[in-house]
N, CA and C of each residue as an Amber inpcrd file, in Angstrom:
protein
   585
  12.8090000  15.0170000   6.4780000  11.6230000  14.3610000   6.1070000
  10.8690000  13.5630000   7.3700000  11.3460000  13.2460000   8.4630000
  10.8770000  13.2100000  10.1210000   9.5220000  13.9380000  10.2240000
   9.6370000  15.4070000   9.8480000   9.0290000  16.2240000  10.2650000
   7.6740000  15.9860000   9.4600000   8.0380000  15.8860000   8.1660000
   6.7950000  15.4990000   7.4150000   5.7840000  14.5420000   7.5410000
   6.5200000  13.4650000   7.8080000   6.2410000  12.1290000   8.3480000
   5.3060000  12.1390000   9.7940000   5.7680000  12.9770000  10.6750000
   5.1150000  13.3290000  11.9210000   4.1480000  14.2070000  11.4110000
   4.0790000  14.9680000  10.8540000   3.3180000  15.6870000  10.4260000
   1.7750000  14.8660000   9.6150000   2.2950000  13.7940000   8.9240000
   1.2120000  12.8500000   8.1560000   0.6120000  12.0350000   9.0560000
   1.4860000  11.6090000   9.8400000   1.1000000  10.3660000  10.6060000
  -0.1290000  11.5690000  11.7880000  -0.1100000  12.7400000  11.8740000
  -1.1660000  12.8790000  12.9890000  -2.6690000  12.7980000  12.3700000
  -2.3070000  12.3270000  11.0230000  -4.0400000  11.9600000  10.5190000
  -4.0020000  11.6980000   8.8150000  -3.9720000  10.4390000   9.0700000
  -3.7200000  10.0250000   7.5870000  -4.4310000   8.2840000   7.8430000
  -4.5490000   7.9550000   6.8650000  -4.6810000   6.9030000   6.3120000
  -3.5580000   5.7370000   6.0320000  -3.6160000   4.7180000   6.8890000
  -2.8180000   4.0740000   6.8550000  -2.6680000   2.3600000   6.7580000
  -2.2920000   1.8810000   5.8450000  -1.7460000   0.3200000   5.4150000
  -0.7380000  -0.1930000   6.2020000  -0.8730000  -1.1150000   6.9580000
   0.1740000  -1.8120000   7.1750000   0.4540000  -3.4710000   6.9060000
   1.7370000  -3.7090000   7.0720000   1.6290000  -5.1840000   7.1240000
   2.4340000  -5.8280000   7.5510000   2.1180000  -7.0090000   8.1120000
   3.2360000  -7.9630000   8.9510000   4.0910000  -8.8170000   8.3120000
   5.1280000  -8.3270000   8.5130000   6.7200000  -9.0760000   7.8630000
   6.0400000 -10.7990000   7.9650000   5.7500000 -11.0890000   9.3200000
   5.7310000 -12.0930000   9.9390000   4.5580000 -13.1950000   9.2530000
   3.5740000 -12.5840000   9.1200000   2.4960000 -13.2780000   8.8210000
   1.7590000 -12.8340000   7.2400000   2.4730000 -11.2320000   7.1060000
   2.0970000 -10.8110000   5.5240000   0.5900000 -10.1660000   5.5970000
  -0.1870000 -10.6490000   6.5320000  -1.4510000  -9.7930000   6.6190000
  -1.3100000  -8.4190000   6.3140000  -2.4740000  -7.8080000   5.6420000
  -2.7670000  -6.3130000   5.6310000  -3.6050000  -5.9730000   6.6680000
  -3.0780000  -4.9190000   7.2370000  -4.5880000  -3.9520000   8.2100000
  -4.3430000  -2.9290000   7.9430000  -5.4690000  -2.0560000   7.9380000
  -5.7880000  -0.6860000   7.2800000  -6.0670000   0.1180000   8.7060000
  -6.3480000   1.1310000   8.6540000  -6.2330000   2.1960000   9.8210000
  -6.0680000   3.4950000   9.9370000  -6.2050000   4.5080000  10.9410000
  -5.8660000   5.8010000  10.7440000  -5.2090000   6.0010000  11.9390000
  -3.9950000   6.5240000  11.5700000  -2.7000000   7.5220000  12.6340000
  -3.2140000   8.2950000  13.0390000  -2.5050000   8.7010000  14.4310000
  -2.6790000  10.0350000  15.2690000  -1.9840000  10.0120000  16.3100000
  -1.1640000  10.9080000  16.9680000  -0.5530000  10.9920000  18.1710000
   0.6740000  10.8020000  17.8060000   1.4010000  11.4700000  16.6730000
   2.8280000  11.4430000  16.4610000   3.7380000  12.1190000  17.3940000
   4.4410000  11.5540000  17.6730000   5.2920000  12.2270000  18.3690000
   7.1840000  11.7340000  18.5470000   8.2550000  12.0120000  17.8870000
   9.3160000  11.6430000  17.3450000   8.9530000  10.5750000  16.7220000
   9.4930000   9.2030000  16.8410000   9.3690000   8.1440000  16.3850000
   8.3040000   7.0820000  16.5210000   7.3470000   7.8370000  17.3280000
   6.3450000   6.8260000  17.9310000   4.8920000   7.5240000  17.6450000
   4.0200000   6.6250000  17.2960000   2.3070000   6.7130000  16.7130000
   1.9330000   6.1380000  17.1500000  -0.0690000   6.1910000  16.9920000
  -0.7970000   5.2900000  17.4770000  -1.3220000   4.9440000  15.9440000
  -2.3810000   3.9000000  15.6470000  -3.4240000   3.5040000  14.7600000
  -4.2530000   3.3310000  15.2580000  -5.5390000   3.4430000  14.9300000
  -7.0840000   3.0480000  15.2040000  -7.3490000   2.0210000  14.1670000
  -7.9650000   1.0010000  14.5870000  -7.8490000  -0.1740000  13.3240000
  -9.3440000  -0.0720000  13.4600000  -9.8960000  -0.5320000  11.9490000
 -11.2200000  -0.5500000  11.5030000 -11.8150000  -1.7060000  12.3500000
 -10.7640000  -2.9310000  12.7680000 -11.3170000  -3.7630000  13.8290000
  -9.7600000  -4.1620000  14.9670000 -10.4590000  -4.5860000  15.9180000
  -9.4580000  -4.7880000  16.6940000  -8.1250000  -5.9240000  16.3900000
  -6.9930000  -5.4420000  16.7810000  -5.7250000  -6.4360000  16.5610000
  -5.3090000  -7.3910000  17.5820000  -4.7990000  -8.3090000  17.2710000
  -4.4000000  -9.3640000  18.0340000  -3.4560000  -8.8440000  19.2380000
  -3.2800000  -9.0830000  19.8850000  -1.9410000  -8.7880000  21.0850000
  -1.0780000  -9.8480000  20.8200000  -0.8530000 -10.9280000  20.2080000
   0.1180000 -11.5840000  20.0190000   1.0860000 -11.4620000  18.7480000
   0.1740000  -9.7050000  18.0440000   1.3130000  -9.3690000  17.0780000
   2.2440000  -8.1220000  17.5760000   2.2810000  -8.0540000  19.1100000
   3.0160000  -6.9790000  19.7070000   4.3560000  -7.8310000  19.6050000
   5.6900000  -6.9040000  19.1590000   6.9160000  -7.3950000  18.7290000
   6.8100000  -7.2420000  17.4940000   5.8220000  -7.3960000  16.7470000
   6.3340000  -7.6280000  15.2300000   6.6220000  -6.5730000  14.4590000
   7.2010000  -6.7150000  13.5450000   7.3050000  -5.4700000  12.4970000
   6.5820000  -5.6860000  11.3050000   6.6700000  -4.4960000  10.9150000
   5.4030000  -3.8040000   9.9910000   5.8210000  -3.0470000   8.9950000
   5.5640000  -2.8640000   7.7510000   5.7650000  -1.9730000   6.7410000
   4.6670000  -1.3730000   6.6850000   4.6430000   0.2420000   7.1600000
   3.8280000   1.1670000   7.0720000   3.8610000   2.3660000   5.6750000
   2.4150000   2.2750000   5.4060000   2.4630000   3.2060000   4.2430000
   1.3120000   4.2540000   4.4000000   1.4710000   5.5220000   4.7780000
   0.6180000   6.7710000   5.0870000   0.5940000   7.4580000   3.5640000
  -0.5540000   7.9570000   3.5400000  -0.4070000   9.0200000   2.2940000
  -1.6720000   9.5650000   2.4060000  -1.4070000  11.1010000   1.8170000
  -2.4270000  12.1650000   1.4210000  -2.7110000  12.2120000   0.1010000
  -3.3220000  13.2360000  -0.3060000  -3.9270000  13.2270000  -1.6570000
  -2.8360000  13.2230000  -3.2810000  -1.0620000  13.7890000  -2.3480000
  -0.5470000  14.0720000  -3.7230000   1.0850000  12.7160000  -3.1280000
   0.8370000  12.3970000  -2.2680000   2.2190000  11.2540000  -2.4020000
   1.9560000  10.2470000  -1.1810000   2.9900000   9.3420000  -1.0200000
   3.1690000   8.2530000  -0.2570000   4.4320000   8.3320000   0.6820000
   4.6150000   8.0500000   1.8770000   5.3340000   7.7900000   2.6000000
   5.3350000   6.4810000   3.4760000   6.6890000   6.2410000   3.3590000
   6.9880000   4.5660000   3.4370000   7.6700000   4.5630000   5.2590000
   7.7300000   3.6050000   5.5810000   8.6510000   2.9090000   6.8120000
   8.4220000   1.5780000   7.3830000   9.1560000   1.0320000   8.1390000
   9.2790000  -0.1730000   9.1060000   9.0340000   0.6000000  10.6090000
   8.2010000  -0.3770000  11.0020000   7.7270000  -0.1100000  12.3950000
   7.7400000  -1.1240000  13.1290000   7.5610000  -1.3550000  14.6020000
   7.2780000  -2.0070000  15.3530000   6.1660000  -1.8090000  16.5440000
   5.1430000  -2.9170000  16.3630000   4.1580000  -2.8420000  17.3630000
   4.4680000  -3.0900000  18.9060000   4.3470000  -2.0810000  19.6460000
   5.2500000  -2.1430000  21.2640000   3.9450000  -2.1830000  21.9910000
   2.7730000  -1.9080000  21.7950000   1.6870000  -2.1120000  22.5750000
  -0.0180000  -2.1990000  21.9000000  -0.8190000  -2.9010000  22.2770000
  -1.8230000  -2.9520000  21.9660000  -3.5010000  -2.6620000  23.1040000
  -4.2010000  -1.5370000  23.0800000  -5.4250000  -1.6780000  23.6060000
  -6.2860000  -1.3870000  23.0110000  -7.1530000  -2.3960000  23.0750000
  -8.6470000  -2.5270000  22.0160000  -8.2930000  -2.4910000  20.7770000
  -8.7270000  -1.0840000  19.4340000  -8.5580000  -1.5270000  18.4120000
  -7.4820000  -0.0720000  18.4620000  -6.7710000  -0.1080000  19.2320000
  -5.4310000   0.7520000  19.0160000  -4.2460000   0.1120000  19.1570000
  -3.3270000   0.2340000  18.2740000  -2.0600000  -0.1740000  18.5060000
  -0.9180000   1.2720000  18.4330000   0.0200000   1.1100000  19.3970000
   0.9360000   2.2140000  19.4890000   2.4210000   1.4370000  18.4080000
   3.1180000   2.0790000  17.8770000   4.2290000   1.6160000  17.2690000
   5.0510000   2.8050000  17.2940000   6.5300000   2.0710000  16.9840000
   7.5100000   2.6590000  16.9360000   8.4000000   2.7220000  15.9110000
   8.3960000   3.6270000  15.2450000   9.9480000   3.5510000  13.9450000
  10.9330000   2.6100000  14.0200000  11.1410000   1.9840000  12.9820000
  12.8420000   1.4040000  13.1840000  13.5950000   1.3160000  11.7930000
  13.0810000   2.1600000  10.8310000  13.8210000   2.4500000   9.9090000
  13.3180000   3.8750000   9.4640000  14.2040000   4.2720000   8.1000000
  14.3880000   5.3960000   7.5510000  13.0390000   5.7940000   7.0460000
  12.4710000   7.1620000   6.7150000  11.4610000   7.1640000   5.9660000
  11.5730000   7.3040000   4.6100000  10.7970000   6.6420000   3.8530000
  11.3140000   7.2150000   2.5150000  10.0870000   7.2760000   1.6110000
   9.7070000   8.1110000   0.5410000   9.2480000   8.6010000   0.1780000
   8.8700000   7.5700000  -1.2090000   7.6280000   7.3790000  -1.7680000
   7.4540000   6.3260000  -3.0250000   7.3760000   7.3950000  -4.0410000
   7.7170000   7.1810000  -5.1840000   8.1430000   7.7920000  -6.2850000
   7.0100000   8.8490000  -6.6910000   7.3680000  10.2430000  -6.9190000
   6.2760000  11.1910000  -7.0010000   4.9170000  10.9680000  -7.8240000
   3.9440000  11.1000000  -7.2650000   2.7390000  11.2500000  -8.1090000
   2.1730000  12.2860000  -8.0940000   1.5880000  12.6310000  -9.2570000
   1.0950000  14.2130000  -9.2420000  -0.7280000  14.1290000  -9.7170000
  -1.2030000  12.5840000  -8.9930000  -2.8650000  12.7610000  -8.9550000
  -2.9150000  12.1560000  -7.8480000  -4.0360000  11.4120000  -7.2990000
  -4.7080000  11.3150000  -6.2820000  -4.1250000   9.4120000  -6.2240000
  -3.7790000   9.1120000  -5.0800000  -3.7100000   7.7130000  -4.7350000
  -4.1560000   7.1110000  -3.9400000  -5.1340000   6.1180000  -4.0050000
  -5.7970000   5.3720000  -3.4120000  -5.4940000   3.9970000  -3.3580000
  -5.6290000   3.7550000  -1.6430000  -4.9990000   2.4800000  -1.1760000
  -6.1590000   1.2740000  -1.5080000  -5.8960000   0.2830000  -2.1150000
  -6.3910000  -0.6290000  -2.1560000  -6.1250000  -2.0430000  -1.8920000
  -6.5520000  -3.1420000  -1.9180000  -6.0790000  -4.5050000  -1.6950000
  -6.9650000  -5.2010000  -3.1120000  -6.6180000  -5.4660000  -3.8870000
  -7.2950000  -6.0600000  -5.0580000  -6.2380000  -7.1390000  -5.7540000
  -6.6050000  -8.5540000  -5.6360000  -6.3030000  -9.7610000  -6.5150000
  -5.9340000  -9.2160000  -8.0910000  -5.0680000 -10.1530000  -8.3370000
  -5.1740000  -9.7080000 -10.1880000  -4.4990000 -10.7450000 -10.4920000
  -4.5030000 -10.9290000 -12.1610000  -3.4650000 -11.6320000 -12.8410000
  -2.7790000 -10.7310000 -13.8410000  -1.8680000 -11.1830000 -13.7270000
  -0.5080000 -10.4690000 -14.1720000   0.0630000 -11.2010000 -15.3270000
   0.3270000 -10.5940000 -16.8030000   0.9270000 -11.2480000 -18.3210000
   1.8870000 -10.1420000 -18.7410000   2.7990000 -11.1050000 -18.6350000
   4.1160000 -10.0880000 -19.5510000   5.2340000 -11.0050000 -20.4400000
   5.0070000 -11.3070000 -21.5240000   5.3270000 -12.2040000 -22.4950000
   4.8080000 -13.5520000 -22.2390000   5.1310000 -14.7860000 -22.3460000
   4.2510000 -15.8230000 -22.0870000   3.9080000 -15.9320000 -20.6140000
   4.7330000 -15.7570000 -19.7210000   4.5330000 -15.8710000 -18.0100000
   3.1440000 -14.9770000 -17.2490000   2.5690000 -15.8350000 -16.9620000
   1.3550000 -15.5960000 -16.1230000   1.5540000 -15.5030000 -14.4780000
   1.3630000 -14.8800000 -13.9830000   1.4550000 -14.6480000 -12.6210000
   0.6430000 -13.7940000 -11.6180000   0.0900000 -13.9760000 -10.5480000
  -0.7850000 -13.4210000  -9.3340000  -0.0060000 -12.1680000  -8.8840000
  -0.9020000 -11.2160000  -8.6690000  -0.4220000  -9.8710000  -8.3510000
  -1.7090000  -9.2960000  -7.3380000  -1.4010000  -8.5780000  -6.3650000
  -1.9540000  -7.4430000  -5.7730000  -1.6420000  -6.0590000  -6.2770000
  -3.1140000  -5.4710000  -6.5200000  -3.0520000  -4.2040000  -6.7110000
  -2.8720000  -3.7960000  -5.1850000  -2.0040000  -2.8900000  -5.0560000
  -2.1880000  -1.9850000  -3.6940000  -2.6020000  -0.2150000  -3.1610000
  -2.0890000   0.0890000  -4.6530000  -2.6070000   1.4670000  -5.1440000
  -3.0860000   2.0130000  -6.3030000  -3.9090000   2.6580000  -6.8390000
  -4.4840000   3.1650000  -7.6420000  -4.7480000   4.7010000  -8.0910000
  -3.8840000   5.3210000  -9.0970000  -3.8560000   6.7870000  -8.6730000
  -4.1370000   6.8230000 -10.7960000  -4.6800000   8.1630000 -10.4620000
  -5.0480000   8.7880000 -12.1600000  -4.2410000   8.1700000 -13.4690000
  -2.9890000   7.5600000 -12.9060000  -1.8580000   7.6680000 -13.8090000
  -1.3790000   6.3040000 -13.9200000  -2.0160000   5.6020000 -13.2280000
  -1.3240000   3.9320000 -13.1510000  -1.4940000   3.5960000 -11.3440000
  -0.7610000   2.5620000 -11.4480000  -0.7660000   1.6050000  -9.9490000
   0.4230000   0.9490000  -9.2900000   0.3090000   0.7230000  -8.0570000
   1.3200000  -0.1160000  -7.7670000   0.7980000  -1.3300000  -7.5400000
   1.8880000  -2.2850000  -7.5620000   1.3940000  -4.2700000  -7.3640000
   2.6100000  -4.5650000  -6.9070000   1.8570000  -5.8760000  -6.0570000
   2.7670000  -6.3000000  -5.5740000   2.9350000  -7.7280000  -6.2460000
   4.2130000  -8.3980000  -6.7750000   4.4770000  -9.9600000  -7.6490000
   5.1130000 -10.4470000  -6.7680000   4.9350000 -11.6060000  -7.0680000
   6.3370000 -13.0280000  -6.3390000   7.5360000 -12.9900000  -7.7060000
   7.2320000 -12.2740000  -9.0080000   8.2900000 -12.2420000 -10.1060000
   8.7510000 -10.9260000 -10.0510000   9.9700000 -10.9660000 -10.4510000
  10.7210000  -9.3310000 -10.7490000  10.0480000  -8.5630000 -12.0900000
   9.6990000  -7.8300000 -12.3530000   9.7420000  -6.8670000 -13.4630000
  10.5200000  -6.2850000 -14.2350000  10.8710000  -6.4050000 -15.4230000
  11.2610000  -5.8880000 -16.2410000  11.4260000  -4.1480000 -16.3450000
  12.1330000  -3.2360000 -15.9320000  11.6520000  -1.7230000 -15.8300000
  11.3870000  -1.6640000 -17.3430000  10.4680000  -0.9480000 -17.4720000
   9.8460000  -0.2480000 -19.1830000   9.5660000  -1.1400000 -19.7230000
   9.2290000  -2.5070000 -19.1170000   8.4490000  -3.5170000 -20.0500000
   7.1110000  -3.2400000 -19.6630000   6.0400000  -3.7470000 -21.5430000
   4.6120000  -3.7660000 -21.1760000   3.9830000  -4.7100000 -20.7690000
   3.2780000  -4.9630000 -19.5780000   2.2910000  -5.9810000 -19.0380000
   1.3030000  -5.6680000 -19.0870000   0.6540000  -6.9410000 -18.7320000
  -1.0350000  -6.8770000 -18.7060000  -1.6640000  -7.1580000 -17.7310000
  -2.4980000  -6.6480000 -16.9880000  -3.1720000  -6.8350000 -15.8390000
  -4.4270000  -6.9020000 -15.8610000  -5.3260000  -7.9340000 -15.4980000
  -6.5770000  -8.1240000 -15.4070000  -7.0180000  -8.2970000 -14.0350000
  -8.1980000  -7.3590000 -13.8130000  -8.8620000  -7.3420000 -11.9570000
 -10.0230000  -6.9000000 -12.2290000 -11.1480000  -7.1960000 -11.0730000
 -12.3130000  -6.5510000 -11.1030000 -11.9870000  -5.2480000 -10.3390000
 -12.5150000  -4.1330000 -10.6460000 -12.0910000  -2.6970000 -10.4490000
 -13.8150000  -2.4030000 -10.3900000 -14.4370000  -1.7300000  -9.0670000
 -15.6100000  -1.2260000  -9.1800000 -16.4220000  -1.9380000  -9.7730000
 -16.7120000  -3.0690000  -9.5650000 -18.0730000  -3.9410000  -9.7490000
 -17.2760000  -4.7040000 -11.5060000 -16.4760000  -4.4990000 -11.5870000
 -16.3760000  -4.6090000 -13.8270000 -15.1340000  -5.1720000 -13.5060000
 -15.1230000  -6.3710000 -14.6660000 -13.6190000  -6.9330000 -15.2900000
 -12.6670000  -5.7230000 -16.2180000 -11.6380000  -5.8880000 -15.6320000
 -11.0890000  -4.9520000 -16.4520000  -9.3280000  -5.3500000 -16.8500000
  -8.9690000  -5.6170000 -18.5980000  -7.9270000  -6.0310000 -18.6640000
  -6.9730000  -4.5030000 -19.2470000  -5.9730000  -4.2970000 -18.2450000
  -5.4400000  -3.3270000 -19.2400000  -3.9210000  -3.4540000 -19.3380000
  -3.3090000  -2.4680000 -20.1630000  -1.9140000  -2.4750000 -20.6570000
  -0.8910000  -1.0750000 -19.5730000   0.1320000  -1.6760000 -18.8790000
   0.8240000  -0.8010000 -18.4240000   2.0940000  -1.1480000 -18.5910000
   3.1060000   0.4130000 -18.1450000   4.7320000  -0.0930000 -18.6450000
   5.2370000   0.1890000 -17.2390000   5.9380000  -0.9960000 -17.2400000
   6.6210000  -0.8770000 -15.8340000   7.8490000   0.3290000 -15.6490000
   7.3140000   1.2270000 -14.2850000   8.1770000   2.2930000 -14.0590000
   9.2620000   2.0640000 -13.1460000   8.8520000   1.6200000 -12.0120000
  10.2050000   0.3980000 -11.3060000   9.7760000  -0.4700000 -10.7730000
  10.6470000  -1.4680000 -10.1520000  10.4360000  -2.5420000  -9.5940000
  11.2270000  -3.0290000  -8.5760000  10.8060000  -2.9880000  -7.0600000
  11.9110000  -2.4300000  -6.0110000  11.6950000  -4.3600000  -4.7530000
  12.7100000  -4.8300000  -4.8820000  12.6350000  -6.1050000  -4.1440000
  12.1880000  -5.4840000  -2.8660000  11.4490000  -6.6290000  -2.1160000
  10.7120000  -6.3720000  -0.6280000  11.4180000  -7.1100000   0.4490000
  11.3180000  -7.2780000   1.3560000  12.6410000  -8.0900000   2.3810000
  11.7430000  -9.3000000   2.2570000  10.5900000  -9.3870000   2.8820000
   9.4920000 -10.7170000   3.1560000   8.4840000 -10.9080000   2.8290000
   7.8860000 -12.1070000   2.8370000   6.7470000 -12.6020000   2.6520000
   6.4400000 -13.5450000   1.1020000   4.8450000 -13.3000000   1.0720000
   4.7890000 -13.9900000  -0.5830000   4.8800000 -13.0540000  -1.6160000
   5.2440000 -11.9380000  -1.8490000   5.0090000 -10.6500000  -2.5620000
   6.5610000 -10.5970000  -2.6970000   7.2060000 -10.5390000  -3.3430000
   8.8200000 -10.4240000  -3.3160000   9.1660000  -8.8460000  -4.0900000
   8.1520000  -8.2210000  -4.9010000   8.5890000  -7.1380000  -5.5910000
   7.1670000  -6.2070000  -5.6590000   7.7480000  -5.0930000  -5.3780000
   6.6960000  -4.2210000  -5.8520000   6.8220000  -3.2360000  -6.5350000
   6.0980000  -2.9410000  -7.6310000   6.4240000  -2.2610000  -8.8570000
   4.9130000  -1.0250000  -9.1320000   5.2430000  -0.1700000  -9.8520000
   4.6240000   0.5760000 -10.2640000   4.4250000   0.7010000 -11.9320000
   3.0840000   0.7490000 -11.8920000   2.5870000   0.3810000 -13.5850000
   2.2130000   1.8180000 -13.8310000   2.7030000   2.4620000 -15.3000000
   2.1070000   3.5870000 -15.6980000   0.7940000   3.0460000 -16.4390000
   0.0110000   3.8270000 -16.3600000  -1.3970000   3.2540000 -17.1720000
  -2.2200000   4.4330000 -16.8210000  -2.1810000   5.4280000 -18.0420000
  -2.8470000   6.8160000 -18.1010000  -4.4660000   6.5340000 -17.9970000
  -5.1460000   7.4740000 -17.6180000  -6.5180000   7.5840000 -17.5530000
  -7.4150000   6.8210000 -16.7550000  -6.7250000   6.6890000 -15.6740000
  -7.3870000   5.5950000 -14.4400000  -7.9430000   6.4520000 -13.6310000
  -8.6620000   7.9210000 -14.0110000  -9.1120000   8.6810000 -13.1730000
 -10.9900000   8.2250000 -13.2560000 -11.1510000   7.8010000 -13.9600000
 -12.5830000   7.1570000 -14.1230000 -12.8400000   6.0320000 -13.6070000
 -11.5370000   5.2170000 -13.0900000 -11.9070000   4.2270000 -12.3200000
 -11.6190000   4.4930000 -10.5650000 -10.7560000   5.4030000 -10.6460000
 -10.2760000   5.9290000  -9.3250000 -11.0240000   7.2470000  -8.5540000
 -12.2550000   7.6610000  -8.9650000 -13.2710000   8.5920000  -8.7150000
 -14.4830000   7.6500000  -7.5040000 -14.7610000   6.4320000  -8.1630000
 -15.8390000   5.5610000  -7.2350000 -15.1010000   5.4650000  -6.1570000
 -13.5700000   5.0640000  -5.9240000 -12.6050000   4.7470000  -5.1510000
 -12.2840000   5.7140000  -3.8570000 -12.5980000   6.9110000  -4.5230000
 -12.0180000   7.7310000  -3.4630000 -12.5980000   8.0970000  -2.5530000
 -12.2770000   8.5730000  -1.3350000 -12.9990000   9.0570000   0.0590000
 -13.2670000   7.6370000   0.6850000 -14.3540000   7.4870000   1.5110000
 -13.8780000   6.3540000   2.5650000 -14.7660000   5.3230000   1.9320000
 -14.9930000   5.3090000   0.2750000 -15.7920000   4.2970000  -0.1510000
 -14.6240000   2.9970000  -0.1000000 -13.5490000   3.0990000  -0.5190000
 -12.2270000   2.5710000  -0.5520000 -12.2080000   1.2650000   0.0650000
 -12.7780000   1.7320000   1.5690000 -12.6070000   1.0440000   3.1100000
 -13.4190000  -0.2590000   2.4670000 -14.5460000   0.0040000   2.1260000
 -15.6640000  -0.9190000   2.2920000 -15.3930000  -1.9580000   1.2320000
 -14.6560000  -1.8970000   0.2750000 -14.0490000  -3.0530000  -0.6690000
 -12.9180000  -3.8190000  -0.5750000 -12.4180000  -3.2510000   1.0070000
 -11.4700000  -4.5430000   1.3000000 -11.7920000  -5.3420000   2.2510000
 -11.0000000  -6.4240000   2.2580000 -11.5280000  -7.4630000   3.1420000
 -11.4090000  -7.1830000   4.5480000
């Protein structure tokens, strides 16, 4: 897996989340050697973040790899990172997966919660929640996607606890037929939708 991670990190769109602040940042990775790599950010990164632990997700058109890394140096819009955990692969995805950051509302039973959509694929989405979701349960998620309001019903495929932050759980929802939504998000357009 480390060789695949290194190959992917030599030119991948990445999303990082600080365990300290919970803040998301996006960029492109390059210059991966061993457990070290660099990320070019769309905007400059604060030098005060040096030493912080980040969760990083890197994806290509068919899969997503995840790990934890420490920011070891900052120069302008480039951050140097070092892996501090094992690399793991997100559940297999036989379709495109686009990284996003979209606020949403989630309902299951009588419960209503805030959620954050973090990726969308042809057949579902990854979400972050503060509440644990039961595997195989059906949930309703409402969000504005591509400037339209949607209410979608999805089946929870997995729900995993996260180490820290506002969002305590990451879940995968199976929602077939999202390819019509993902087409406008594909390519670099989704970067324009991010804060």
